[in-house]
C-alpha positions in Angstrom: 340.5 126.3 229.3 343.1 124.0 228.0 342.4 121.6 230.8 338.7 121.7 230.2 339.3 121.2 226.5 341.5 118.2 227.1 338.8 116.7 229.4 336.2 117.3 226.7 338.3 115.7 224.0 339.1 112.8 226.3 335.4 112.2 227.0 334.6 112.4 223.3 337.3 109.9 222.5 336.0 107.5 225.2 332.5 107.8 223.7 333.8 106.9 220.3 335.8 104.0 221.6 332.7 102.8 223.6 330.6 103.1 220.4 333.1 101.1 218.4 333.2 98.4 221.1 329.5 98.1 221.3 329.2 97.9 217.5 331.8 95.1 217.5 330.0 93.2 220.2 326.7 93.6 218.3 328.3 92.3 215.1 329.6 89.2 216.9 326.2 88.4 218.4 324.3 89.1 215.1 326.7 87.0 213.0 324.9 83.7 213.8 321.6 85.3 213.0 322.9 86.6 209.7 324.3 83.2 208.8 321.0 81.5 209.7 318.8 83.8 207.6 321.1 83.9 204.7 321.4 80.2 204.6 317.7 79.8 204.2 317.8 81.6 200.9 320.6 79.4 199.4 320.8 75.9 198.0 322.6 73.1 199.9 325.7 73.4 197.8 325.9 77.2 198.1 325.5 76.9 201.9 328.5 74.6 202.1 330.8 76.4 199.7 329.9 80.1 200.5 328.5 80.0 204.1 328.6 83.8 204.7 328.2 85.1 201.2 324.9 86.7 200.1 322.7 84.4 198.0 323.1 84.7 194.3 319.3 84.3 193.8 316.6 84.6 196.4 314.8 81.3 196.8 311.9 81.1 199.3 310.9 77.6 198.3 312.6 76.2 201.4 310.2 78.2 203.6 307.2 76.8 201.7 308.6 73.2 202.2 309.4 73.8 205.8 305.9 75.3 206.4 304.3 72.2 204.9 306.6 69.6 206.5 306.2 71.1 210.0 302.4 71.6 209.7 303.3 75.0 210.9 299.9 76.5 211.6 299.0 73.6 213.9 302.4 73.5 215.6 302.3 77.3 216.1 298.8 77.1 217.5 299.8 74.5 220.0 303.0 76.3 221.0 301.2 79.6 221.3 298.4 78.1 223.4 300.7 76.4 225.8 302.9 79.5 226.2 300.2 82.1 226.5 298.1 80.2 229.0 301.2 79.2 231.1 302.5 82.8 231.1 299.0 84.1 232.1 298.6 81.7 235.0 302.2 81.8 236.3 302.2 85.6 236.2 298.9 85.9 238.0 299.9 83.4 240.7 303.3 85.0 241.2 301.8 88.5 241.4 299.2 87.6 244.0 301.7 85.6 246.1 304.4 88.3 245.8 302.0 91.0 247.0 300.9 88.9 250.0 304.6 88.2 251.0 305.7 91.8 250.4 302.9 93.4 252.4 302.3 90.9 255.1 305.6 90.3 256.8 305.4 87.3 259.0 307.6 84.3 259.7 305.2 82.0 257.8 305.4 84.2 254.7 309.1 84.5 255.0 309.4 80.7 255.2 307.1 80.2 252.2 309.2 82.7 250.2 312.5 81.0 250.9 310.9 77.6 250.4 309.7 78.6 246.9 313.1 80.2 246.1 314.8 76.9 247.0 313.2 75.5 243.9 315.8 77.5 241.8 318.6 75.5 243.3 317.0 72.1 242.4 317.4 71.0 238.8 314.1 70.2 237.1 315.5 66.9 235.8 315.6 65.6 239.3 311.8 65.5 239.6 311.1 64.3 236.0 310.2 60.7 237.1 307.8 61.9 239.9 306.3 64.5 237.6 305.8 61.9 234.8 303.9 59.6 237.3 301.8 62.5 238.5 300.8 63.6 235.0 300.0 60.0 234.0 297.8 59.4 237.0 295.9 62.6 236.4 295.2 61.5 232.9 297.0 64.5 231.3 299.4 62.6 229.1 299.4 63.8 225.5 297.3 66.8 226.6 298.2 70.4 226.2 296.5 71.2 229.5 299.0 69.0 231.3 301.9 71.1 230.0 300.1 74.3 231.0 299.7 72.9 234.6 303.4 72.0 234.7 304.6 75.4 233.4 302.2 77.4 235.5 303.9 75.9 238.6 307.5 75.6 237.5 307.6 79.1 235.9 306.4 80.9 239.0 309.6 81.0 241.1 311.6 83.7 239.3 308.5 86.0 238.7 307.6 85.7 242.4 311.1 86.9 243.4 311.2 89.8 240.9 307.7 91.0 241.6 308.1 90.8 245.3 311.2 92.9 245.2 309.6 95.4 242.9 306.6 95.8 245.2 308.8 96.3 248.2 311.1 98.8 246.7 309.0 100.7 244.2 305.3 100.9 245.1 304.6 103.1 248.1 302.4 101.5 250.7 300.7 104.9 251.3 298.7 104.3 248.1 297.1 101.2 249.5 296.5 102.9 252.9 294.6 105.7 251.1 292.6 103.1 249.1 291.7 101.3 252.3 290.5 104.6 253.9 288.3 105.1 250.9 286.7 101.8 251.5 288.5 99.6 248.9 288.7 95.9 249.6 292.0 94.0 249.5 291.2 92.5 246.1 290.1 95.8 244.6 293.2 97.5 246.0 295.5 95.0 244.4 293.8 94.7 241.0 292.9 98.4 240.7 295.9 100.1 242.2 298.9 97.8 242.7 298.6 95.6 239.6 298.6 98.4 237.1 301.8 99.8 238.7 303.4 96.4 238.1 303.4 96.8 234.4 307.2 97.3 233.9 308.1 94.2 235.9 305.2 92.2 234.5 306.5 92.9 231.0 309.9 91.7 232.0 308.5 88.6 233.6 306.3 87.8 230.6 309.3 88.1 228.3 311.5 85.8 230.4 308.8 83.2 231.1 307.6 83.1 227.5 311.1 82.7 226.2 311.7 79.7 228.5 308.4 78.0 227.7 308.6 78.6 223.9 312.1 77.2 223.7 311.5 74.2 226.0 312.0 70.9 224.3 312.3 68.4 227.1 308.8 68.6 228.6 306.9 68.5 225.3 309.0 65.5 224.3 308.0 63.7 227.5 304.4 64.6 227.8 303.2 65.0 224.2 303.2 61.9 222.1 300.8 62.5 219.2 301.7 64.8 216.4 298.4 66.7 216.6 299.6 68.2 219.9 303.3 68.7 218.9 305.0 72.0 219.4 307.3 73.8 217.0 310.5 72.3 218.4 309.1 68.8 218.3 308.2 69.3 214.6 311.8 70.6 213.9 313.2 67.5 215.6 311.0 65.2 213.6 312.4 66.5 210.4 316.0 65.7 211.3 317.2 62.6 209.6 318.5 59.6 211.6 321.9 59.5 210.0 322.3 62.9 208.5 321.0 66.4 208.9 319.9 68.6 206.0 321.0 71.9 207.5 319.8 74.0 204.5 316.3 72.4 205.0 316.3 72.8 208.7 317.4 76.5 208.8 314.0 77.7 207.5 312.3 75.7 210.3 314.4 77.4 212.9 313.6 80.9 211.4 309.9 80.0 211.5 310.3 78.9 215.1 312.1 82.1 216.4 310.3 84.7 214.3 307.1 84.9 216.4 309.1 85.2 219.7 311.4 87.9 218.1 308.4 89.9 217.1 306.8 89.4 220.5 310.0 90.7 222.2 310.2 93.8 219.9 306.6 94.6 220.9 307.1 94.1 224.7 310.5 95.8 225.1 309.0 99.3 224.9 307.0 98.5 228.1 310.2 97.4 229.8 312.2 100.5 228.7 309.3 102.9 229.6 309.2 101.3 233.1 312.9 101.6 233.6 312.8 105.3 232.6 309.8 106.0 234.8 311.5 104.3 237.7 314.7 106.4 237.1 312.7 109.6 237.1 310.8 108.7 240.2 314.1 107.7 242.0 
């Protein structure tokens, strides 16, 4: 009894220490977010003198100024259109390709799989000159569609890898064999049976891909010249002075930039968690 009580107390102590450690890590990671949000509600002088203190008075005028200077509705629409279309196409392409590679094992499919994965090892900056020439010759410069095409191809590698492994390890092939016996075609089997079962990994892929595309600055800077097609990050950059930066004025722009993506992640995470729990129960 004494030994069991000691083990129980030891386990409880470990849980308390683990909880304290996790809270400390959370505070460290949330501190920049706190500083960012609090700074948007202060004046320039208050931000400099009292960086981590709460604002003496709430002032949302900076958000109104940032909204107008960024032309936020237009910038948000452009960013949302590019991100949503790119995520849609890249996820669909990766899902179909991953299913073919996972279920039809051949030397050719294996070669294609490793060839696509080799793209992870090549920095995107290496191909910028060639990519720029291709986009220019296709007449897609300063066109949102041009960025959608670029992202739809470049954002397929990691989703392909994740979805392929998910299909191979999680989805039983017997379901597809039963569907084939019932007369389902290959396309109907994939879209009616396999694709709905991919929801957990699809949610993860969507979050990762959307995060990368939304926060990308280099490609929009190269391929979007006019302000009517500018994304949120381009608008933030245009409002940075040549010789100085008004941080108190730029912080609200940053909050407006990350807020939609944060809400999107909070909405999508429940699908990821439910998928993980379901997989653990099945395992």
